[in-house]
ROGUTI-205840 format. One line per 4 residues: for each residue x, y, z of N, C-alpha, C. Coordinates in pm, whole numbers, always signed. Each point is the difference from the previous one (the first is absolute). Layout:
N
X Y Z X Y Z X Y Z ~ ...;
//
This chain:
341
+2090 +1198 +3124 +41 -66 -125 +123 +72 -56 ~ +98 -74 -48 +116 +62 -61 -36 +52 -138 ~ +75 +98 -48 -24 +53 -133 +70 -87 -103 ~ -40 +17 -128 +60 -79 -106 +149 +27 -10;
+41 +125 +29 +141 +37 -14 +86 -74 +101 ~ -56 -36 +117 +81 -63 +103 -8 -153 -3 ~ -72 -55 -95 -6 -144 -11 -136 -50 -41 ~ -14 -130 -18 -129 -56 -43 -110 +24 +103;
-122 +11 -49 -118 +8 +86 -98 -108 -44 ~ -93 -37 +87 -99 -102 -37 -123 +59 -68 ~ +3 +128 -37 -121 +67 -50 -63 -72 -118 ~ +80 -29 -103 -55 -63 -121 -54 -139 +31;
+70 -73 +86 -45 -133 +38 -136 +7 +69 ~ -13 +91 +95 -125 +10 +75 -115 +51 -86 ~ +29 +97 -86 -105 +55 -87 -53 -106 -95 ~ +91 -81 -54 -43 -105 -92 -69 -114 +74;
+56 -39 +113 -58 -110 +76 -141 +28 +50 ~ -30 +126 +25 -133 +38 +49 -80 +75 -105 ~ +41 -10 -126 -70 +73 -107 -144 -47 -15 ~ -31 -121 +47 -137 -48 -11 -96 +83 +85;
+49 +71 +101 -87 +89 +78 -60 +107 -92 ~ +89 +67 -75 -47 +106 -90 -86 -57 -111 ~ +41 -114 -55 -75 -62 -108 -142 -33 +44 ~ -15 -65 +114 -134 -40 +43 -85 +120 +38;
+61 +106 +50 -76 +122 +29 -62 +55 -127 ~ +79 +9 -106 -52 +49 -128 -104 -96 -57 ~ +27 -130 +3 -94 -96 -55 -133 +2 +73 ~ +3 +15 +131 -125 +9 +76 -75 +128 -34;
+73 +109 -21 -65 +126 -38 -70 -13 -134 ~ +64 -68 -96 -64 -24 -130 -123 -88 +18 ~ +14 -107 +78 -112 -91 +23 -119 +73 +61 ~ +26 +92 +93 -107 +71 +71 -54 +119 -78;
+65 +32 -113 -48 +111 -82 +30 +137 +56 ~ +108 +13 +75 +36 +130 +61 +13 +108 -106 ~ +70 -29 -107 +31 +103 -100 -122 +33 -85 ~ -86 -98 -22 -126 +25 -69 -91 +87 +87;
-1 -28 +130 -81 +77 +94 +40 +147 +2 ~ +130 +27 -16 +50 +137 +4 +3 +67 -137 ~ -36 -72 -105 +9 +56 -135 -98 +115 -20 ~ -110 +1 +74 -98 +107 -13 +40 +125 +78;
+102 -10 +83 +46 +116 +75 +57 -40 +134 ~ +69 +92 +66 +62 -28 +131 -103 -46 +102 ~ +48 -79 +98 -88 -51 +104 +53 +30 +139 ~ -89 +42 +89 +38 +26 +139 +14 -134 +72;
+91 -8 +96 +39 -126 +61 -119 -82 +50 ~ -84 +59 +84 -111 -76 +58 -95 -52 -107 ~ -32 +86 -97 -92 -40 -106 +62 -107 -89 ~ +127 +18 -38 +68 -94 -88 +16 -137 +67;
+46 -2 +124 +19 -128 +68 -134 -72 +18 ~ -107 +76 +21 -132 -61 +10 -46 -59 -131 ~ +21 +72 -109 -41 -51 -132 +79 -124 -40 ~ +125 -8 +44 +84 -115 -33 -24 -117 +96;
-70 +24 +108 -25 -106 +97 +119 -32 +86 ~ +88 +97 +23 +121 -24 +78 -32 +0 +150 ~ +63 -88 +73 -14 -4 +146 +76 +118 +60 ~ -52 +59 +107 +68 +115 +62 +145 -29 +39;
+31 -124 +36 +137 -33 +39 +97 +11 -118 ~ -49 -29 -121 +90 -9 -116 -5 +121 -92 ~ -109 +77 +5 -27 +100 -104 +112 +101 -17 ~ +39 +65 +110 +100 +107 -10 +133 -54 -50;
+45 -111 +56 +129 -56 -42 -2 -41 -146 ~ -110 -61 -44 -10 -46 -139 +6 +117 -97 ~ -81 +100 +21 -4 +114 -93 +130 +78 +4 ~ +57 +17 +119 +125 +75 +8 +118 -79 -56;
-7 -133 +5 +103 -80 -67 -5 +23 -150 ~ -119 +8 -56 -14 +29 -143 +55 +139 -33 ~ -14 +94 +92 +60 +132 -19 +153 -11 +1 ~ +54 -68 +100 +146 -12 +13 +61 -76 -117;
-75 -94 -57 +51 -76 -115 -15 +76 -131 ~ -70 +114 +1 -14 +81 -120 -120 -32 -85 ~ -97 -74 +55 -118 -36 -76 -121 +90 +29 ~ +2 +70 +111 -100 +100 +34 +69 +128 +45;
-74 +110 -7 +46 +128 +55 -96 +40 +111 ~ +51 +74 +100 -84 +41 +112 +29 +144 +38 ~ -106 +74 +23 +10 +135 +56 -90 +3 +122 ~ +61 +8 +117 -79 -10 +122 -64 -136 +8;
-135 -2 +8 -75 -125 +5 -63 -36 -134 ~ +42 +68 -105 -58 -22 -133 +97 -80 -86 ~ -47 -111 -58 +81 -88 -83 -44 +11 -147 ~ +97 -14 -89 -32 -2 -144 +101 -86 -73;
-36 -39 -121 +89 -78 -85 +119 +82 -45 ~ +108 -68 -36 +109 +64 -74 -39 +1 -147 ~ +67 +76 -85 -31 -5 -143 +10 -140 -58 ~ +98 -80 +47 +20 -135 -54 -113 -94 +44;
-33 +3 +129 -105 -93 +45 -137 +41 -54 ~ -20 +130 -20 -128 +44 -57 -15 -49 -144 ~ +111 +1 -75 -7 -40 -140 -3 -151 -17 ~ +83 -70 +77 +20 -143 -26 -73 -94 +95;
-54 +50 +112 -63 -90 +97 -145 +34 +30 ~ -61 +83 -84 -144 +23 +6 -65 -99 -96 ~ -77 -94 +54 -57 -108 -81 -90 +51 -112 ~ -53 +119 +13 -95 +51 -99 +67 +65 -120;
+129 +21 +7 +71 +64 -111 +54 -106 -97 ~ +0 +31 -130 +57 -95 -96 +151 -19 +19 ~ +63 +92 +71 +143 -11 +27 +31 -89 +120 ~ -101 -62 +61 +19 -83 +119 +99 -113 -27;
+100 -12 +87 +101 -104 -15 +3 -91 +122 ~ -105 +5 +81 -1 -79 +122 -36 -145 -18 ~ -39 -42 -122 -39 -139 -19 +110 -97 +36 ~ +123 +33 -39 +111 -89 +33 +25 -2 +149;
-26 +114 +68 +17 +4 +145 -110 -80 +69 ~ -120 +4 -55 -109 -81 +56 +35 -148 -11 ~ +56 -40 -114 +39 -139 -17 +116 -36 +93 ~ +94 +94 +16 +111 -24 +91 -50 -21 +143;
-101 +77 +37 -54 -9 +135 -78 -130 +21 ~ -85 -34 -96 -87 -116 +18 +69 -133 -29 ~ +105 +2 -83 +64 -125 -40 +148 -5 +37 ~ +78 +90 -59 +145 -14 +6 +57 +17 +140;
-61 +90 +79 +55 +28 +132 +9 -129 +83 ~ -106 -77 -2 +1 -125 +76 +91 -106 -61 ~ +3 -7 -133 +83 -101 -66 +149 +23 +28 ~ +40 +127 +6 +141 +29 +23 +46 -42 +140;
-93 -28 +88 +37 -53 +131 +63 -138 -13 ~ -20 -63 -117 +56 -134 -24 +123 +6 -91 ~ +62 +118 -12 +116 +12 -87 +111 -97 +40 ~ +29 -12 +128 +108 -89 +43 -25 -143 -48;
-124 -46 +11 -33 -135 -47 +21 -10 -151 ~ -39 +106 -73 +20 -1 -145 +148 -6 -34 ~ +82 +75 +74 +144 +1 -26 +62 -137 +26 ~ -53 -72 +96 +56 -130 +36 -52 -114 -87;
-122 +17 -54 -61 -111 -75 -13 +26 -149 ~ +2 +129 -41 -23 +33 -139 -145 -10 -42 ~ -91 -16 +96 -141 -20 -30 -79 +130 +17 ~ -102 +17 -84 -85 +119 +10 -78 -2 +131;
-38 +121 +46 -61 +13 +132 -132 +75 -3 ~ -66 +3 -114 -127 +73 -9 -118 -93 +21 ~ -113 +26 -67 -120 -82 +18 +24 -148 -29 ~ +97 -29 -86 +26 -139 -39 +95 -71 +96;
+38 +69 +109 +91 -60 +98 -58 -130 +53 ~ +83 -100 +9 -40 -133 +49 -104 -67 -87 ~ -14 +48 -126 -95 -62 -91 -144 +19 +38 ~ -28 +106 +80 -136 +19 +51 -92 +67 -101;
+58 +60 -105 -83 +65 -101 +59 -24 -137 ~ -73 +39 -103 +50 -10 -136 +118 +95 -17 ~ +81 -20 -106 +109 +93 -27 -49 +144 -6 ~ +93 +94 +21 -32 +141 +21 -101 +55 -100;
+31 -6 -128 -85 +65 -99 -135 -69 -13 ~ -3 -132 +14 -128 -70 -5 -89 +43 +116 ~ +59 +14 +119 -77 +42 +116 -51 +143 -16 ~ +84 +88 -50 -40 +140 -18 -109 +13 -106;
+16 -68 -111 -92 +16 -112 -135 -68 +27 ~ -5 -88 +97 -125 -70 +31 -96 +85 +82 ~ +50 +108 +60 -82 +86 +86 -12 +137 -67 ~ -118 +35 -55 -13 +125 -75 +39 +125 +79;
-36 +5 +128 +32 +118 +80 +151 +11 +22 ~ +63 -113 +32 +145 +2 +21 +73 +27 -131 ~ -52 -51 -110 +61 +25 -130 -2 +147 -34 ~ -114 +65 +20 -11 +143 -30 +100 +81 +85;
+9 -35 +128 +94 +70 +87 +144 -24 -41 ~ +31 -123 -39 +136 -33 -43 +37 +75 -127 ~ -91 +4 -97 +30 +68 -126 +16 +150 +22 ~ -81 +58 +86 +15 +142 +32 +134 +26 +68;
+42 -94 +86 +129 +14 +67 +114 -4 -102 ~ -11 -87 -99 +103 -8 -103 +9 +131 -80 ~ -115 +60 -27 +2 +130 -69 +67 +104 +87 ~ -28 -4 +131 +56 +98 +90 +152 -4 +6;
+55 -120 +10 +145 -11 +12 +71 +24 -134 ~ -74 -13 -111 +61 +7 -132 -24 +131 -74 ~ -89 +83 +49 -48 +114 -78 +112 +93 -47 ~ +90 +37 +89 +109 +90 -38 +88 -58 -108;
+35 -127 +15 +82 -67 -101 -76 -14 -131 ~ -131 -24 +7 -80 -13 -122 +1 +130 -81 ~ -14 +112 +69 +5 +130 -68 +136 +20 -65 ~ +107 -37 +72 +135 +17 -55 +21 -88 -123;
-47 -124 +4 +14 -89 -116 -75 +56 -120 ~ -119 +54 +25 -81 +55 -109 +73 +114 -72 ~ +93 +64 +69 +75 +111 -59 +139 -40 -49 ~ +63 -95 +69 +141 -28 -26 +27 -112 -100;
-88 -98 -9 +23 -110 -94 -12 +53 -144 ~ +63 -66 -97 +4 +51 -138 -129 -25 -77 ~ -108 +64 +43 -131 -28 -57 -21 +55 -141 ~ +72 +105 -37 -29 +71 -125 +6 -91 -122;
+88 -101 +1 +17 -84 -118 -90 -124 -1 ~ -91 -9 +98 -86 -117 +9 -148 +39 -10 ~ -83 -100 -28 -143 +25 -17 -88 -80 +96 ~ +53 -109 +56 -82 -86 +85 +80 -51 +118;
-72 -31 +109 +66 -54 +118 -95 -92 +75 ~ +56 -85 +85 -78 -85 +89 +67 +2 +136 ~ -80 +16 +104 +49 -1 +137 -37 -133 +63 ~ +100 -85 +24 -24 -133 +58 -12 +11 +152;
-99 -69 +56 -26 +13 +143 -49 +139 +32 ~ -94 +49 -79 -38 +141 +1 -70 +44 +127 ~ -61 -94 +76 -71 +33 +125 -112 +99 -28 ~ -3 +112 +70 -104 +100 -21 +18 +75 -131;
+123 -1 -53 +24 +61 -130 +64 +136 +3 ~ +60 +39 +112 +55 +136 +7 +114 +22 -98 ~ +89 -98 -19 +109 +20 -95 -54 +17 -141 ~ -94 -84 -41 -60 +13 -134 -67 +136 -16;
-69 +44 +103 -68 +130 -5 +100 +114 -14 ~ +106 -2 +79 +98 +110 -5 +71 +3 -135 ~ +30 -117 -56 +63 -4 -133 -92 +60 -104 ~ -128 -37 +6 -97 +51 -98 -22 +150 +15;
-7 +48 +124 -21 +143 +22 +116 +84 -54 ~ +122 -51 +16 +118 +77 -42 +35 -19 -147 ~ -61 -101 -66 +36 -33 -139 -127 -26 -81 ~ -64 +105 -49 -130 -15 -67 +3 -86 -125;
+119 -25 -56 +8 -80 -122 -5 -150 +28 ~ +12 -41 +126 +12 -142 +34 -135 -65 +27 ~ -9 -129 -35 -110 -85 +41 +58 -111 +87 ~ -72 -33 +109 +57 -94 +94 -96 -105 +48;
+59 -104 +62 -73 -113 +56 +45 -19 +144 ~ -96 -20 +89 +30 -43 +135 -23 -150 +9 ~ +101 -76 +36 -6 -147 -1 +12 -51 +143 ~ -102 -71 +46 +2 -54 +137 -110 -105 +11;
-9 -63 +115 -104 -99 +22 -138 +64 -13 ~ -96 -79 -41 -133 +51 -35 -65 +77 +114 ~ +29 -37 +125 -61 +66 +114 +33 +148 +6 ~ +110 +40 -62 +40 +141 +2 -77 +84 -102;
-65 -65 -96 -60 +71 -111 -94 +113 +39 ~ -103 -24 +80 -93 +108 +34 +67 +117 +73 ~ +96 -31 +88 +69 +106 +74 +87 +82 -95 ~ +67 -69 -92 +82 +67 -101 -86 +90 -87;
-108 -52 -50 -85 +77 -91 -62 +122 +68 ~ -34 -15 +126 -53 +113 +77 +106 +110 +13 ~ +124 -40 +29 +109 +97 +18 +34 +69 -132 ~ +5 -76 -107 +29 +56 -133 -109 +98 -41;
-125 -36 +24 -111 +88 -35 +6 +130 +81 ~ +34 -10 +129 +8 +119 +84 +107 +96 -49 ~ +104 -55 -66 +107 +84 -53 -18 +33 -148 ~ -114 -40 -56 -42 +40 -135 +97 -46 -109;
+50 -122 +11 +86 -55 -106 -54 -133 -52 ~ -128 -28 +24 -59 -128 -41 +6 -22 -151 ~ +3 +108 -79 +4 -13 -145 +133 -57 -49 ~ +104 +11 +81 +133 -44 -43 +61 -109 +88;
-64 -32 +112 +55 -101 +92 -108 -102 +32 ~ +30 -127 -23 -99 -105 +26 +62 -109 +87 ~ -86 -81 +57 +44 -110 +86 +0 -131 -78 ~ +104 -81 +22 +4 -135 -57 +29 -99 +112;
-95 -89 +30 +23 -96 +108 +101 -106 -40 ~ +79 -43 +95 +96 -105 -29 +95 -23 +115 ~ +68 -113 -6 +102 -38 +97 +132 -3 -75 ~ +94 +87 +36 +121 +10 -82 +91 -121 +11;
-30 -94 +89 +74 -126 +2 -60 -102 -96 ~ -131 +7 -21 -68 -103 -78 -45 +47 -137 ~ -32 +127 -14 -61 +50 -123 +98 +84 -82 ~ -23 +12 -130 +82 +90 -81 -18 +144 +50;
+108 +76 -5 -11 +141 +38 -19 +83 -127 ~ -57 +117 +10 -29 +81 -120 +125 +29 -83 ~ -16 -2 -131 +110 +35 -91 -10 +150 -30 ~ +92 +75 +55 -4 +147 -6 +142 +53 -16;
+12 +134 -6 +131 +63 -14 +76 +8 +132 ~ -72 +21 +110 +63 +15 +131 -79 -81 +102 ~ +72 -74 +83 -61 -71 +113 +59 +57 +129 ~ -88 +29 +95 +45 +50 +130 -36 -100 +108;
+84 -5 +103 -26 -79 +120 +46 +81 +120 ~ -96 +50 +78 +32 +82 +116 -26 -72 +129 ~ +104 -17 +82 -10 -74 +126 -60 -138 -23 ~ +45 -64 -106 -47 -134 -37 +114 -101 +7;
+112 +33 -62 +108 -97 -14 +53 -47 +136 ~ -4 +89 +101 +57 -39 +130 -85 -104 +73 ~ -120 -28 -49 -86 -98 +67 +44 -144 -22 ~ +91 -23 -96 +23 -135 -47 +144 -45 +19;
+22 -133 -4 +135 -52 +17 +81 +21 -128 ~ +126 -37 +3 +90 +30 -111 -47 -65 -130 ~ -37 -127 +5 -45 -69 -121 -124 +70 -58 ~ -92 +39 +87 -123 +66 -45 +30 +140 -56;
+91 +70 +63 +40 +131 -51 +53 -11 -143 ~ +91 -93 -20 +60 -18 -132 -104 -42 -103 ~ -94 -85 +41 -105 -43 -92 -85 +119 -44 ~ -36 +88 +95 -83 +116 -33 +74 +96 -92;
+128 +22 +26 +78 +89 -87 +7 -57 -141 ~ +23 -132 -13 +7 -62 -132 -136 +2 -69 ~ -107 -20 +75 -134 +0 -58 -35 +138 -54 ~ +40 +105 +71 -27 +135 -51 +85 +29 -123;
+124 -47 +0 +86 +19 -117 -65 -60 -124 ~ -53 -120 +12 -61 -67 -114 -126 +72 -49 ~ -71 +68 +90 -125 +66 -36 +20 +138 -61 ~ +114 +61 +26 +23 +137 -47 +24 +5 -151;
-44 +109 -61 +32 +24 -140 +150 +32 -12 ~ +62 -21 -117 +141 +34 -17 +26 +147 +35 ~ +104 +24 +79 +29 +135 +45 -78 +43 +121 ~ -89 -89 +47 -83 +32 +115 +79 +2 +130;
-69 +38 +108 +68 +19 +128 -74 -70 +113 ~ +76 -55 +94 -52 -47 +126 +42 +99 +108 ~ -97 +49 +76 +28 +93 +110 -40 -69 +130 ~ +101 -33 +80 -20 -64 +129 +34 +101 +109;
-84 +12 +100 +44 +82 +113 -39 -62 +133 ~ +89 +20 +94 -14 -41 +139 +86 +96 +82 ~ +14 -28 +127 +96 +74 +82 +137 -62 -26 ~ +54 +29 -117 +122 -66 -48 +115 +24 +98;
+62 -108 +45 +111 +9 +94 +124 +48 -74 ~ +76 +90 +62 +124 +46 -62 +96 -118 -15 ~ +83 +6 -104 +87 -113 -32 +94 -37 +114 ~ +38 +99 +83 +87 -27 +114 -76 -57 +120;
-134 +4 -9 -87 -51 +106 +30 +63 +136 ~ +18 +133 -1 +33 +68 +126 -72 +133 +19 ~ -76 +45 -100 -60 +133 +7 -152 -1 +7 ~ -65 -78 -84 -147 +2 -6 -58 -91 +109;
-6 +54 +121 -49 -80 +113 -145 -39 -19 ~ -80 +88 -63 -141 -34 -25 -10 -120 -92 ~ +81 -2 -107 -1 -113 -92 +40 -129 +68 ~ +99 +7 +88 +44 -119 +72 -107 -48 +97;
-66 +95 +69 -108 -40 +91 -122 -49 -77 ~ -21 +54 -120 -108 -53 -85 +27 -145 -35 ~ +126 -34 -19 +34 -140 -29 -30 -88 +121 ~ +24 +53 +121 -39 -74 +121 -152 -13 +7;
-71 +103 -46 -145 -8 -3 -47 -109 -97 ~ +72 -15 -112 -33 -108 -93 +27 -137 +63 ~ +101 -8 +86 +25 -122 +76 -122 -35 +84 ~ -59 +100 +63 -116 -21 +86 -126 -27 -81;
-13 +67 -115 -126 -2 -75 -10 -108 -107 ~ +113 -51 -49 -5 -90 -116 +78 -128 +25 ~ -20 -97 -88 +70 -128 +13 +144 +8 -48 ~ +29 +88 -96 +137 +4 -52 +45 +136 -48;
-82 +103 +20 +31 +132 -54 +115 +69 +70 ~ +63 +92 -72 +108 +81 +56 +21 +120 -91 ~ +51 +107 +59 +39 +116 -80 +142 -18 -50 ~ +45 +86 -90 +119 -30 -79 +69 +129 -41;
+123 -14 -44 +77 +116 -46 -28 +29 -147 ~ +36 +121 -43 -13 +34 -140 +86 -89 -87 ~ +120 -32 +46 +91 -85 -77 -59 -140 -19 ~ -64 -52 +104 -62 -132 -11 -112 +1 -105;
-84 +103 +4 -111 +7 -94 +50 +17 -143 ~ +103 +82 -19 +60 +15 -133 +52 -135 -49 ~ +59 -77 +89 +50 -132 -37 -112 -91 -47 ~ -115 +3 +68 -113 -84 -42 -52 +45 -136;
-2 +131 -21 -47 +52 -128 +93 -41 -114 ~ +130 +14 +23 +96 -38 -105 -9 -151 -28 ~ -18 -79 +104 -14 -144 -18 -124 -34 -83 ~ -106 +79 +16 -124 -25 -74 +9 +45 -145;
+102 +84 -34 +18 +43 -138 -7 +150 -24 ~ -29 +80 +103 -4 +145 -19 +139 +50 -41 ~ +3 +86 -100 +130 +45 -53 +64 +106 +86 ~ -80 +75 +77 +56 +99 +93 -95 +16 +117;
+55 +44 +112 -81 +22 +120 +71 +101 +88 ~ -79 +78 +73 +58 +102 +88 -92 +24 +118 ~ +58 +58 +106 -74 +33 +121 -15 +152 +8 ~ -119 +46 +40 -25 +143 +16 -83 +23 +126;
+45 +93 +84 -71 +28 +124 -134 +67 -30 ~ -100 -30 +83 -133 +59 -13 -24 +98 +115 ~ -51 -48 +110 -21 +83 +119 +30 -84 +123 ~ +44 +67 +106 +25 -70 +126 +90 -120 -20;
-41 -117 +50 +83 -120 -15 -21 -74 -131 ~ -92 +47 -84 -37 -73 -122 +82 +41 -121 ~ +40 -100 -77 +67 +21 -129 -63 -95 -101 ~ +19 +32 -128 -47 -91 -104 +120 -56 -76;
-19 -122 -50 +97 -62 -89 -69 -16 -134 ~ +59 +58 -103 -59 +1 -134 +84 -90 -90 ~ -65 -97 -63 +66 -86 -97 -58 +24 -139 ~ +89 +13 -99 -42 +25 -139 +23 -126 -82;
-105 -46 -68 +10 -122 -80 +73 +28 -131;
//
C-alpha cells in the first residue's frame, strides 16, 4: 500500500465500506451478554466461551476481534472488560447504555439493508414497509415488551445530552417545565435532579405512564415530577415555563415540525423557553456525519421525518413568534436549540 504522502490510498474507503463487520461484532457481543458475563471478573478462554455458548470454530476469533477493536482486554488466555464496556455495557448497572445497541441489532441493522430502496423511493423501510404493519409508533406502543425496550433505548442514547441540558439551559429563572414525548422520562428526571426548585411533567401517550412513573420513582423525584397522558398532535400541551423536546422534532415532516413549534409557543408562559435537541446538523452540512446519518435513519424509520440544521430550527422558532433563539452544543453530536418567548 502506498503511504498518504505519496498519494491517495483506499484505506478510508475500505474501512468505511466494511465498517459493518465491526458494528455487527459489537452488536452480537451485546446481544450475547459478553460484557455482562465478564462484569463479575476476568474469564479464562475455555470457561468463557463455554458460558457464552460459542462454537469452537468461532470462539477465539470472536473474542480476539473484540480485543482488537478495543472492547475487551486480554492477558494470555484471560479476558476482561475495558473500563468503558464494564461501565456502559453491563446490563445490571444503572449506567447501562446498550439498550440502543440492542434495538440497533434487532431492528435497525436489517432495515438499513433497504437504504438504497429508501433513497430511490423516499419510503420508510421499517416494520411498516409495504404497509404490512401499523405506523412505527403505533406498532411499538402496542407491544408492552417492545415498548419497554424502545423507551430504555431512548434513555440510553439521550442520557449524556439530558444531563447537559439539566445543567446548561437557563433553569434558574423558571419554576415549571414539561417534557413532550418524554418516553421513559430520563430528561425530566435529570432536570429535576439538577434543579431542586423545579416541578415538571412528562407528557406522552398513556402506554408510557407506568414505565415513566417507575423510572421517576427509582430516581426519587416523584414528589416533583408527574406523568400527563396525551398526544401532542391532538391534545393541549401543558402550560408551563419551559417545554423540552428531545429527539422528537426529527420524527416529523416540515409541516408537523412547524406545527409543534407553534403549539409549544402558544402554551409557554411569557418569557418562557422551548428547548429542542437532536443531533443538530451543522449549518454547512459537512461536519456532523452522525446527524446526517440520523436523518437517513429517519428516512428509514418514519413517513416524513428528517434531521435539520440549527439555522433551520431557529427559523421555525422565529416564524412561530419566539423573540430570540440560539444553538448550544451539548455532548457528542447533540446540540440544543433554545427559543425564548
